[in-house]
N, C-alpha and C positions, 0 to 999 in steps of 0.2 A: 331384707329377708323376704322370701316368697311366701305369700299368704293367699288363701282362697279369695276370689273376687268379692264374695259376700262380706268379707271382713274389711274391705276398703271403705273408708267413710265417703260421704257424698261430696265433700269439698276437696277430695284428692285431685291431684293434677292428672291430666290425660293427654296422651299424644296418639294420634291416629295416623297410621301409615297404610294407605291404600295401594295395593299392588296393581301394576299395569296389566296383569293377567291373573286369571284364577290359578291358584296353586294346584298341582296335580295330586291325586290321592296318594301316590307313593312318596310325595315330598312332605306331606303334612306332619306326620309323626316326627320326622327329623327337625322340622322347623319348630314345632312345639317344644321338643327337648332342648333345642338351642335357646329358645326364649326363656324357659324355666331356668336353665343353667345361668344365662346372663343375669336374670333377676336375682337369683340366689347369690350371685357374686357381685352385684351392682355396688352395694355399700356394705361389705362384709363386717367392717369394724363398728358399725352403727346398729346397735340392738333395737333402737327405736324406729328404724326405717322399715316400712312395710310397702311391698309392691306386688302387683299382680298383672294379669293380662287377659285379654279375650282374643280369640282367633275366630273371626266371623266371616261367613259366606265364602270360606276358602280363599279370601281375598284381602281382608283387613287385619292388620296386626295393631292391637290397641294396648298401650302400656298405661298402667295406673300407678301413681306413686303418692303415698300418704306422707305429706310434708308437715303435718301438724306438730309432731314432736321431734322433728329433725329439720335440718336445712339442706335443701337441694342446691348444690353449688353449680357454677358453670361447668366445672370439670365433670360433675355427675351427669349433667345433661349432654355434654360432649361425649361421654362414654356411651350413652344410649344411642346417640346419633352414629357413632362409630360402629356400634353393633348393627344398627339398621343398614348402614353402608355395606357391612360385610355380608349380610343376608342378600342385599341387592345384587352384589357382585356374584355371590355363590349361585344364586338362583336365576340370574340374568333377568331381573325385573326392575321396574322403576318403583321405588317406595317413598321417595322424598319430594316428589313434584306436587306441591299443594295447589297448583293452578289447573290441574286436570280435574274433571268432574266425574263423580260416581253417582249413578242413579239406577233405579229399578226399571226394567222394561219387561213387564210380565213377571215371571219368576226369576229372571236373570238380572245380575248386576252388571252394568255396563261401565266402562272407563273410557272417557273421551277427552280430547283436548277441548278447551273452552270454545274455540271457534267452531268445532264440529257440534258441540252441544247447542250453541246458538242457532246453527243451521237446522238442527232437529226441532227446536222450538219454532223457528220461522216456518218450517214445512209441516208443522202440527203433528210430528211424530211423537212429540211430548206435549203435555198440557200443564197448566198451572197446578193440576191435581197430582201429577206424576210425583213419585217419591224420590227425593234427593238425599244424599248423605252429606251432612255438614261436617267435613273433616277438620274444621278450624276450631271446634269447641275445645274448652280447656279444663272442664271439671267433670267429675263422674256424674253429678246430678244433671248437668246439661247433656252428657252422653246418653243417659237413660231417658231423657225427656225430649231432646231436640236433635238427636243425631239423624234419625230417619224421619223426615217431615216432607209435606207437600212443597213443591217448588214455590208456590205462592206464599208460604210462611217462612221462606228462607231468604238469605241475602241474594240468592240467584233470581228472586222475583223481578229484579230490575230488567231482566232479559225477556220477560214475558210481555207480550204486547196485546 
């Protein structure tokens, strides 16, 4: 069942899908409606299941699932990946490539291949203090505290010389 984000507990599961491009203003309402519809129908027979989402920077789709009183099966996770694949195809974006890097450059969010990110660090276009998005986190509490962090505090710090 779809619930407000504030009702999702801190230990809820999180999946972050960064888009290879910023979504256009005229796409956002449709995407959000599709996400709400998916979540509302994700596990319709399980009254204990609660899920929510955040759509951030017009680029990140973040799904939250409270699995405290219910079990998330492989089929449930497959359903969410299938949904993301359908968005990827419909909007002609990449959403499932976890090896690309998202970071802030000024007020803008950038999406780069890892090799290009390394070049930016080498050329000092980014520093250890630059803000990176750790899209590999898995819980709501980590999302709230460690999603947007300086490169030096992330696993990407190994690329800073």
